[in-house]
C-alpha positions as CSV (number, residue, x, y, z in Angstrom):
1,X,0.0,-0.2,-0.1
2,X,3.3,2.3,-0.1
3,X,2.6,2.9,-3.8
4,X,0.9,6.2,-3.4
5,X,-1.3,7.2,-6.4
6,X,-2.1,11.0,-6.9
7,X,-3.7,13.4,-9.1
8,X,-0.9,15.7,-10.7
9,X,-0.4,18.7,-8.3
10,X,0.5,22.1,-9.3
11,X,4.5,22.7,-9.5
12,X,6.0,25.1,-7.2
13,X,7.5,27.9,-9.7
14,X,10.1,28.8,-7.0
15,X,11.6,25.4,-7.4
16,X,13.9,24.6,-10.5
17,X,15.2,21.7,-9.1
18,X,18.4,23.3,-8.6
19,X,20.5,23.6,-4.9
20,X,20.1,26.5,-3.1
21,X,22.7,28.6,-0.9
22,X,21.5,27.2,2.0
23,X,22.1,23.7,0.8
24,X,25.8,24.1,-0.2
25,X,26.5,26.2,2.8
26,X,25.8,23.7,5.1
27,X,27.3,20.7,2.8
28,X,30.1,22.9,2.8
29,X,30.0,22.9,6.7
30,X,29.1,19.1,7.2
31,X,31.9,18.1,5.0
32,X,34.6,20.3,7.1
33,X,33.3,19.1,10.4
34,X,33.9,15.5,8.8
35,X,37.5,16.0,8.1
36,X,37.9,17.7,11.7
37,X,39.1,21.3,9.9
38,X,38.1,24.9,11.7
39,X,36.5,27.3,9.8
40,X,40.0,29.5,10.4
41,X,41.9,26.4,8.8
42,X,39.2,26.0,5.4
43,X,39.8,29.9,4.7
44,X,43.2,29.6,5.1
45,X,43.6,26.9,2.4
46,X,41.7,28.8,-0.1
47,X,43.1,32.6,0.8
48,X,39.5,34.0,2.2
49,X,38.8,35.7,5.5
50,X,37.0,33.2,7.7
51,X,34.2,35.9,7.6
52,X,33.6,35.6,3.8
53,X,33.3,31.9,4.3
54,X,31.1,32.2,7.3
55,X,28.7,33.8,5.5
56,X,28.7,30.9,2.7
57,X,28.1,28.1,5.2
58,X,25.0,30.5,6.5
59,X,23.8,30.4,2.8
60,X,23.6,34.1,3.3
61,X,25.8,34.4,-0.1
62,X,26.1,32.6,-3.1
63,X,29.6,31.0,-3.9
64,X,31.3,31.7,-7.2
65,X,32.0,28.6,-9.2
66,X,36.2,29.2,-8.9
67,X,35.9,29.6,-5.0
68,X,33.6,26.4,-5.2
69,X,36.2,24.3,-6.6
70,X,38.8,25.8,-4.7
71,X,36.9,24.6,-1.3
72,X,36.2,21.2,-2.8
73,X,40.2,20.9,-3.4
74,X,41.0,21.9,0.4
75,X,38.5,19.6,1.4
76,X,39.4,16.4,-0.5
77,X,36.0,16.0,-2.7
78,X,34.7,17.0,-5.8
79,X,32.7,19.9,-7.0
80,X,29.9,17.0,-7.6
81,X,29.9,16.2,-4.2
82,X,29.1,19.8,-2.9
83,X,26.2,20.3,-5.1
84,X,24.9,16.9,-4.7
85,X,21.2,16.9,-4.0
86,X,21.4,14.5,-1.4
87,X,19.8,14.4,2.1
88,X,22.1,16.1,4.5
89,X,22.4,15.1,8.1
90,X,19.4,15.5,10.5
91,X,20.8,18.7,12.1
92,X,21.8,20.4,8.8
93,X,18.5,19.5,7.4
94,X,17.0,21.1,10.5
95,X,18.8,24.5,10.3
96,X,18.1,24.6,6.6
97,X,14.3,24.5,7.6
98,X,14.3,26.9,10.3
99,X,16.3,29.3,7.8
100,X,14.0,29.1,5.3
101,X,11.1,29.8,7.2
102,X,12.2,32.5,9.0
103,X,12.8,33.9,5.3
104,X,9.1,33.1,4.6
105,X,6.3,35.2,4.8
106,X,4.8,33.7,7.9
107,X,7.7,35.2,10.1
108,X,7.9,38.1,8.1
109,X,4.3,39.1,8.8
110,X,5.0,38.4,12.5
111,X,7.9,40.7,12.6
112,X,10.4,38.4,13.7
113,X,13.8,39.3,12.6
114,X,15.9,36.1,11.1
115,X,18.9,35.0,13.3
116,X,21.8,32.9,13.3
117,X,20.8,29.5,14.3
118,X,23.8,28.2,16.3
119,X,25.5,24.9,17.3
120,X,24.1,25.4,21.1
121,X,20.8,25.4,19.7
122,X,18.9,22.4,20.9
123,X,17.3,20.1,18.1
124,X,14.1,19.9,20.1
125,X,14.0,23.7,20.1
126,X,14.3,23.9,16.2
127,X,11.7,21.0,16.0
128,X,9.4,23.1,18.1
129,X,9.5,26.3,16.1
130,X,9.2,24.6,12.4
131,X,5.9,23.0,14.0
132,X,4.7,26.5,15.2
133,X,5.4,27.9,11.8
134,X,3.5,24.5,9.9
135,X,0.3,25.4,12.7
136,X,0.5,29.2,11.9
137,X,0.2,28.2,8.3
138,X,-2.6,26.0,8.7
139,X,-4.8,28.5,10.5
140,X,-4.0,30.8,7.7
141,X,-5.0,28.2,5.1
142,X,-8.2,27.6,7.4
143,X,-9.1,31.5,7.1
144,X,-8.3,31.8,3.6
145,X,-10.8,28.8,3.2
146,X,-13.6,31.5,1.7
147,X,-15.9,30.3,-1.1
148,X,-13.5,32.2,-3.6
149,X,-10.4,30.0,-2.2
150,X,-12.5,27.3,-3.4
151,X,-13.8,28.6,-6.9
152,X,-10.1,29.2,-7.6
153,X,-9.1,25.4,-6.4
154,X,-12.1,23.8,-8.6
155,X,-11.1,25.5,-11.5
156,X,-7.1,24.6,-11.2
157,X,-8.5,20.9,-10.9
158,X,-11.1,21.6,-13.8
159,X,-8.1,22.5,-15.8
160,X,-6.2,19.7,-14.9
161,X,-8.9,17.1,-15.9
162,X,-9.4,19.0,-19.2
163,X,-5.7,18.2,-20.1
164,X,-5.9,15.0,-19.4
165,X,-9.7,14.5,-21.0
166,X,-10.3,13.4,-17.2
167,X,-8.4,10.3,-17.8
168,X,-6.1,9.1,-14.9
169,X,-4.3,6.0,-16.2
170,X,-2.6,5.3,-12.7
171,X,-6.0,5.4,-11.0
172,X,-7.4,2.9,-13.7
173,X,-4.4,0.6,-13.0
174,X,-5.2,0.5,-9.3
175,X,-8.7,-0.1,-9.8
176,X,-7.5,-3.1,-11.6
177,X,-4.8,-4.4,-9.4
178,X,-7.6,-4.3,-6.7
179,X,-10.2,-6.2,-8.6
180,X,-7.5,-8.8,-9.6
181,X,-6.5,-9.2,-6.1
182,X,-10.0,-10.3,-5.2
183,X,-10.7,-12.3,-8.1
184,X,-13.2,-10.2,-9.8
185,X,-14.7,-11.8,-12.5
186,X,-16.0,-8.9,-14.3
187,X,-19.4,-7.2,-14.6
188,X,-21.2,-5.8,-11.9
189,X,-19.4,-5.6,-8.4
190,X,-21.5,-7.0,-6.1
191,X,-21.6,-6.2,-2.5
192,X,-19.7,-9.2,-1.7
193,X,-17.1,-8.2,-3.8
194,X,-16.9,-4.8,-2.4
195,X,-16.3,-6.6,1.0
196,X,-14.0,-8.8,0.2
197,X,-12.0,-5.9,-1.3
198,X,-12.5,-4.3,2.5
199,X,-10.9,-7.5,3.7
200,X,-8.2,-7.6,1.5
201,X,-7.0,-3.9,2.5
202,X,-7.1,-5.1,6.2
203,X,-11.0,-3.5,7.2
204,X,-14.0,-5.3,8.8
205,X,-17.3,-3.7,7.3
206,X,-19.8,-2.0,11.0
207,X,-22.8,-0.6,9.7
208,X,-24.1,1.6,13.4
209,X,-27.6,3.4,13.6
210,X,-25.2,6.6,15.5
211,X,-22.9,7.7,12.4
212,X,-21.5,11.1,13.0
213,X,-24.0,13.7,11.2
214,X,-21.2,14.8,9.3
215,X,-19.5,12.1,7.8
216,X,-20.0,9.1,5.1
217,X,-18.5,7.2,6.9
218,X,-15.5,6.4,9.5
219,X,-12.2,4.7,9.2
220,X,-11.0,3.6,12.7
221,X,-7.4,2.5,10.9
222,X,-5.6,1.5,14.2
223,X,-8.3,-1.5,14.6
224,X,-9.1,-1.6,11.1
225,X,-12.8,-1.1,11.4
226,X,-14.8,0.9,8.9
227,X,-18.0,2.6,10.1
228,X,-20.9,3.2,7.7
229,X,-24.7,4.0,8.4
230,X,-26.9,1.2,8.8
231,X,-29.4,3.3,7.3
232,X,-27.3,3.1,4.0
233,X,-29.4,0.0,2.2
234,X,-32.7,2.3,2.7
235,X,-31.3,5.3,0.7
236,X,-28.5,4.9,-1.7
237,X,-25.7,2.3,-2.9
238,X,-24.0,0.6,0.0
239,X,-21.2,-0.6,-2.3
240,X,-20.3,3.5,-3.1
241,X,-20.3,4.4,0.4
242,X,-17.7,1.4,0.9
243,X,-16.2,2.1,-2.1
244,X,-15.8,5.6,-1.4
245,X,-14.4,5.0,2.2
246,X,-11.7,2.1,1.0
247,X,-10.3,4.5,-2.2
248,X,-8.8,6.8,0.1
249,X,-6.7,3.9,2.0
250,X,-5.9,2.3,-1.6
251,X,-4.6,5.9,-2.9
252,X,-2.5,6.2,0.8
253,X,-4.2,9.7,1.2
254,X,-3.0,11.5,4.3
255,X,-4.6,14.3,6.1
256,X,-5.5,17.3,3.4
257,X,-3.5,20.4,4.0
258,X,-5.1,22.8,2.2
259,X,-8.9,23.1,0.8
260,X,-7.1,22.4,-2.8
261,X,-5.7,19.1,-1.5
262,X,-9.1,18.2,-0.2
263,X,-11.0,18.8,-3.0
264,X,-8.1,16.9,-5.3
265,X,-8.2,14.0,-2.9
266,X,-12.0,14.2,-3.1
267,X,-12.0,13.6,-7.0
268,X,-9.5,11.1,-6.9
269,X,-12.1,8.9,-4.0
270,X,-14.9,9.4,-7.2
271,X,-12.8,8.2,-9.5
272,X,-11.5,5.4,-7.8
273,X,-14.8,4.3,-6.8
274,X,-16.1,4.6,-10.4
275,X,-13.3,2.7,-12.0
276,X,-13.9,-0.3,-9.5
277,X,-17.9,-0.4,-9.9
278,X,-17.2,0.2,-14.1
279,X,-13.9,-1.2,-14.7
280,X,-12.3,-0.4,-17.5
281,X,-11.4,-3.8,-19.3
282,X,-15.0,-4.6,-19.3
283,X,-16.5,-1.1,-19.9
284,X,-14.0,-0.3,-23.3
285,X,-15.3,-3.3,-25.0
286,X,-18.7,-2.9,-24.1
287,X,-18.4,1.3,-25.2
288,X,-17.0,0.1,-28.5
289,X,-19.7,-2.1,-29.7
290,X,-21.9,0.1,-28.6
291,X,-20.2,3.1,-30.9
292,X,-19.6,0.7,-33.8
293,X,-23.7,-0.4,-33.5
294,X,-24.1,3.7,-33.1
295,X,-26.0,3.1,-30.2
296,X,-24.2,4.5,-27.1
297,X,-26.3,5.1,-24.3
298,X,-25.4,6.4,-20.9
299,X,-29.0,4.1,-19.6
300,X,-27.3,1.2,-21.2
301,X,-23.8,1.5,-19.2
302,X,-26.1,2.3,-15.8
303,X,-27.7,-1.0,-16.3
304,X,-24.9,-3.1,-17.6
305,X,-23.2,-2.3,-14.2
306,X,-26.1,-1.9,-11.7
307,X,-24.7,1.7,-10.8
308,X,-26.3,5.1,-10.5
309,X,-27.1,7.4,-13.7
310,X,-24.6,10.1,-12.5
311,X,-21.9,7.5,-11.9
312,X,-22.4,5.9,-15.3
313,X,-22.4,9.3,-16.7
314,X,-19.4,10.5,-14.8
315,X,-17.8,7.2,-15.7
316,X,-18.5,7.7,-19.5
317,X,-16.4,11.2,-19.5
318,X,-13.5,9.3,-17.8
319,X,-13.4,6.6,-21.3
320,X,-15.1,8.7,-24.0
321,X,-12.2,10.6,-25.4
322,X,-9.4,8.5,-24.4
323,X,-10.7,5.4,-25.6
324,X,-14.0,6.4,-28.3
325,X,-12.2,9.8,-29.3
326,X,-15.3,11.5,-28.7
327,X,-15.1,14.7,-26.4
328,X,-17.9,15.2,-24.3
329,X,-19.5,17.3,-21.5
330,X,-21.4,16.8,-18.1
331,X,-23.4,18.6,-15.9
332,X,-25.1,18.4,-12.6
333,X,-27.6,21.4,-12.1
334,X,-29.8,21.7,-9.3
335,X,-33.4,22.4,-9.4
336,X,-32.9,25.8,-8.7
337,X,-30.8,26.5,-11.8
338,X,-27.3,26.2,-10.2
339,X,-25.1,24.0,-11.2
340,X,-23.2,21.8,-8.9
341,X,-20.6,19.8,-11.2
342,X,-19.6,20.9,-14.6
343,X,-17.0,19.5,-16.9
344,X,-16.1,19.4,-20.5
345,X,-13.5,18.8,-23.1
346,X,-15.7,20.0,-26.6
347,X,-15.1,23.4,-26.1
348,X,-19.1,23.8,-25.0
349,X,-19.5,27.3,-23.5
350,X,-20.6,27.1,-20.5
351,X,-21.1,30.2,-18.0
352,X,-18.2,31.1,-15.6
353,X,-17.5,33.8,-13.2
354,X,-14.6,35.9,-13.6
355,X,-12.3,33.3,-11.8
356,X,-13.4,31.0,-15.0
357,X,-15.6,28.8,-12.1
358,X,-18.8,27.2,-13.7
359,X,-19.8,25.7,-10.6
360,X,-22.5,28.2,-8.5
361,X,-23.5,29.8,-11.6
362,X,-26.7,29.8,-13.4
363,X,-27.4,27.2,-16.2
364,X,-29.2,28.8,-19.3
365,X,-32.8,27.7,-18.8
366,X,-32.8,26.9,-22.3
367,X,-30.1,24.1,-21.8
368,X,-31.2,20.6,-21.7
369,X,-30.0,20.5,-17.9
370,X,-33.0,23.0,-17.2
371,X,-35.6,21.9,-19.7
372,X,-35.5,18.5,-18.9
373,X,-36.8,20.0,-15.3
374,X,-40.3,20.5,-17.0
375,X,-40.9,17.0,-18.8
376,X,-43.4,15.2,-17.5
377,X,-41.6,11.7,-18.4
378,X,-39.5,11.0,-15.8
379,X,-39.0,7.3,-17.2
380,X,-37.4,8.0,-20.3
381,X,-34.5,10.0,-20.8
382,X,-34.8,13.4,-22.9
383,X,-32.8,14.5,-25.7
384,X,-32.5,17.9,-27.1
385,X,-30.0,19.7,-29.7
386,X,-29.3,23.1,-28.4
387,X,-27.8,25.7,-30.5
388,X,-25.1,28.0,-29.0
389,X,-22.5,30.3,-30.1
390,X,-20.1,27.6,-30.5
391,X,-22.3,25.5,-32.8
392,X,-25.0,23.0,-32.0
393,X,-24.8,20.3,-29.0
394,X,-26.9,17.2,-28.4
395,X,-27.4,16.2,-24.7
396,X,-29.3,13.4,-23.0
397,X,-30.2,13.9,-19.4
398,X,-32.4,12.5,-16.8
399,X,-33.7,14.3,-13.1
400,X,-32.6,12.3,-9.7
401,X,-33.7,13.1,-6.4
402,X,-31.5,14.1,-3.3
403,X,-31.0,15.1,-0.1
404,X,-30.9,18.5,-1.3
405,X,-33.7,18.4,-3.6
406,X,-33.9,17.0,-7.7
407,X,-30.8,17.2,-9.8
408,X,-30.0,16.8,-13.3
409,X,-27.6,15.1,-14.6
410,X,-26.8,15.5,-18.5
411,X,-23.9,14.5,-20.9
412,X,-23.6,16.0,-24.1
413,X,-21.4,16.0,-27.4
414,X,-21.0,18.4,-30.3
415,X,-23.3,17.5,-33.3
416,X,-20.9,15.9,-35.4
417,X,-20.9,13.2,-32.9
418,X,-23.9,12.8,-31.9
419,X,-24.1,9.8,-34.6
420,X,-22.9,7.3,-32.4
421,X,-25.6,7.9,-29.8
422,X,-29.2,6.7,-29.2
423,X,-31.4,9.7,-29.4
424,X,-30.0,11.4,-32.0
425,X,-33.3,11.4,-33.9
426,X,-34.9,13.7,-31.3
427,X,-37.3,16.7,-32.2
428,X,-36.6,18.6,-29.2
429,X,-34.8,21.8,-30.1
430,X,-33.3,24.9,-28.0
431,X,-31.3,27.9,-28.8
432,X,-28.9,29.3,-26.2
433,X,-27.4,32.5,-25.9
434,X,-26.3,32.6,-22.1
435,X,-23.6,35.5,-23.1
436,X,-26.3,37.8,-24.0
437,X,-28.0,39.3,-20.8
438,X,-31.8,39.0,-22.4
439,X,-31.4,35.3,-23.1
440,X,-30.9,34.1,-19.1
441,X,-29.4,36.8,-16.4
442,X,-32.4,39.4,-17.6
443,X,-36.0,39.4,-18.3
444,X,-37.2,40.4,-21.6
445,X,-37.9,44.0,-22.1
446,X,-42.0,43.9,-22.2
447,X,-42.2,41.5,-18.9
448,X,-39.6,43.8,-17.1
449,X,-41.1,46.8,-18.4
450,X,-44.2,45.7,-17.1
451,X,-43.1,44.2,-13.5
452,X,-39.9,45.8,-12.8
453,X,-41.5,48.5,-10.5
454,X,-44.5,46.3,-9.4
455,X,-43.1,43.1,-7.6
456,X,-40.6,42.6,-5.0
457,X,-39.8,38.9,-4.6
458,X,-38.4,37.4,-1.0
459,X,-35.1,36.3,-2.2
460,X,-34.6,32.6,-0.4
461,X,-30.9,33.2,-0.2
462,X,-28.6,29.9,0.1
463,X,-26.7,29.3,3.6
464,X,-23.5,28.9,1.7
465,X,-24.0,32.2,0.1
466,X,-23.3,34.2,3.2
467,X,-20.8,31.7,5.0
468,X,-17.1,30.6,4.3
469,X,-16.2,27.4,4.1
470,X,-16.4,25.3,6.8
471,X,-12.7,24.9,8.3
472,X,-10.7,22.0,9.5
473,X,-8.8,19.3,7.6
474,X,-12.0,17.7,6.2
475,X,-14.4,20.9,6.1
476,X,-17.5,20.4,7.5
477,X,-16.5,17.2,9.5
478,X,-17.3,17.8,13.6
479,X,-13.8,16.6,14.6
480,X,-15.5,16.0,18.1
481,X,-18.1,13.9,17.0
482,X,-15.7,11.5,15.5
483,X,-13.1,11.2,17.8
484,X,-15.9,10.4,20.5
485,X,-17.9,8.0,18.2
486,X,-14.4,6.2,17.4
487,X,-14.0,6.0,21.7
488,X,-17.6,4.5,21.9
489,X,-17.3,2.0,19.4
490,X,-13.8,0.8,19.7
491,X,-12.9,-3.0,20.7
492,X,-12.5,-3.3,24.6
């Protein structure tokens, strides 16, 4: 389980892969100490003043190449050894970490002037300083977890998903490894197989009536026990809850340190759960056969693997572009018209805010995802062609109930790719110009003229519109409830 899989994280622009002055200075000091040389002796050997070498060893000055070569000869080593990127000894590593922290924004914001870390400063003091700096950074990140920060993280993650066509081969591989380990024969994943996966990972399943309200599951890692709600079987797919809980263990997730990491972990978990429920090795031939027959259907994928329509729709977006050559888009829209989930790599023009976030925007009332709410037939899928400024798109959509009201889930493609799908002969058509105010954001002129001065609606403001995001490593989870629950249920 040490083979940890991650969606690629954003790289640090300040990290160019080189060795900085602090590391070079500490390596020189370490090599000098190992050879029993004093600072004065090394300075004399290279023809420099001890004070000049002192600022180099403390990382306050970058030495020239010629001086580094002289130092290497005096120490009886090579230039490559001084510039090596291997780990320093523990003390040097601690000193470098503290000095970097002192030069960072946390110490600067607190008005703490950098100081020299002498040999007499105990290691425990250095570790305590680093721990305090880490806690201050964590608290600052919590305060930064605003709706705007969440939207930025969501935009960055969606861009990553688009660059990879929402397909992550390492997660597919992990799913296949787990299914092979429990001898899954293919086809729908049974509840027994989900239980076998739990056992393979060292967990026993326990269904309890008092699971903390802010959680879907709680893992007792110390005792290998996974707790789920005993009400699961009455209101949802028990396999999904088990697999979502186990996916974090399969992927080796650690406690998230930022909202972006929390969001990335959640996407990884949902992706791996879908890959376990709808295995790539079986689903891709199924979809290719459907494409060849020009009969791709999200309903057929749902029924073949006994999953929800939303899971089938998500899984189709994972596989469609990479394995079928079909760019797609996906939308989940609340009955209020608010977009709650979105993905696209087919150039569809969804509404966005100034940060580029789609989630939280109002879906066009003429788009399939909104029109489907007005369709009386909830048994059959609803299909529609929609003309936009970017061309014509075809969508298939369904309405599903949830604890937060009804949502529509839709999958769509460009007009040229409609030939591969069932429902392409639909007569339903719409025109969406949400980039124009009068399409969605503003009422038609005659209605506005008649009613703007003669109406006063009372706004039903969503709670989350006025609040910041819940804080903590796992936003929205009451940690005290979780710990008290684990204490009460832990084996005696």
